[in-house]
C-alpha positions, -999 to +999 in steps of 0.1 A: -064+101+289-063+067+306-083+038+293-112+027+316-109-009+326-130-033+348-121-034+385-124-069+402-158-059+417-171-052+381-169-014+384-150+006+357-119+026+369-090+042+351-063+017+341-037+034+363-060+027+393-068-010+387-041-023+411-051+001+439-080+001+463-108+025+452-110+056+473-148+053+473-172+024+467-210+025+473-233-004+467-271-002+464-272+031+484-306+045+491-326+067+514-363+072+520-379+102+536-412+089+550-429+073+520-407+091+494-376+074+480-351+101+473-322+079+462-324+043+452-298+017+441-270+042+438-237+024+432-204+041+423-167+032+424-141+060+422-105+051+415-077+066+436-066+091+409-100+095+391-120+126+386-157+117+384-188+137+379-224+132+390-248+146+364-285+149+365-314+174+363-325+196+392-342+175+418-325+142+407-309+137+441-273+148+435-270+168+467-288+141+486-261+116+474-234+141+487-252+142+520-253+104+522-216+101+514-207+126+541-232+111+566-253+142+569-280+117+561-278+081+573-286+058+544-318+037+547-300+009+528-267+002+511-230+005+520-204+033+517-167+023+518-140+049+520-105+035+515-119+001+522-135+012+555-172+014+561-187+048+571-217+032+587-227+047+621-201+075+618-211+111+622-201+138+598-170+148+617-158+112+618-163+108+581-144+140+575-115+127+596-117+095+575-109+116+545-140+130+528-143+168+524-169+187+505-182+221+494-218+231+491-242+245+464-247+275+486-215+289+501-211+279+538-184+302+551-183+317+586-192+352+574-181+370+606-147+354+606-116+363+585-105+346+554-076+331+573-098+318+602-121+302+577-093+282+561-079+273+596-113+257+604-106+231+577-075+219+595-092+214+629-098+176+622-060+171+617-047+191+647-034+168+675-040+186+708-050+173+742-072+192+767-039+197+787-023+214+757-052+237+754-055+246+790-018+252+796-007+266+762+020+239+760+049+240+735+030+212+716+000+235+713+021+264+701+039+242+675+006+227+662-009+262+658+022+276+641+021+246+617-016+252+610-010+289+603+018+282+579-003+256+561-033+280+559-012+309+546+003+285+520-032+275+509-043+311+506-012+320+486-019+291+463-053+305+454-041+342+453-060+352+485-032+357+509-035+395+507-071+391+521-062+369+550-074+395+576-105+405+556-139+392+567-148+366+541-182+381+536-165+411+519-150+389+492-167+387+458-187+355+452-161+338+430-134+343+456-157+329+483-162+298+463-125+293+459-120+300+496-145+272+504-125+248+483-093+258+500-109+252+534-120+217+523-085+209+511-071+219+545-086+188+560-062+168+537-090+147+522-085+115+501-118+124+484-129+160+476-165+165+466-175+197+449-213+204+449-218+228+419-184+244+422-189+270+394 
């Protein structure tokens, strides 16, 4: 296990990450809902190769922090930097394209869609297609879609779910649905993957 050492900002990161820009930095993050402060003075630095955990009792605000980091909620105060770039004034889709992916406490799969379709959704933010490509089914569109299918099937093979690719995901057991949600998040090629109660 790597020794934890101070980063120039004063945060502690693994020694192997000290010469790299942190993947995530938050400073004095907070959010108020009316007169209620849900999160206050939350600061964290996550090194590029670090695995970090957020621990606390029920109601402590862990999911609220996840919602702040993905801009589901806009912070009342504080800053969020992903790869050295601020996520301020970005919507959730833009933050996802910047490189944050997440799973949820309660599974959020598209239950009427197949296992393969659910995984493909994760790759949408990386697909390069113009309106022209979509309207006229251009060779570029066909190449992009073939690449996405290949990547999605490889992801399903990696989690031992390829044999279920045409099955509606709602028919999978709970544990397999959780793994499928992680695979979908990984399809967006994130620099930071956040798992909200993954077990």
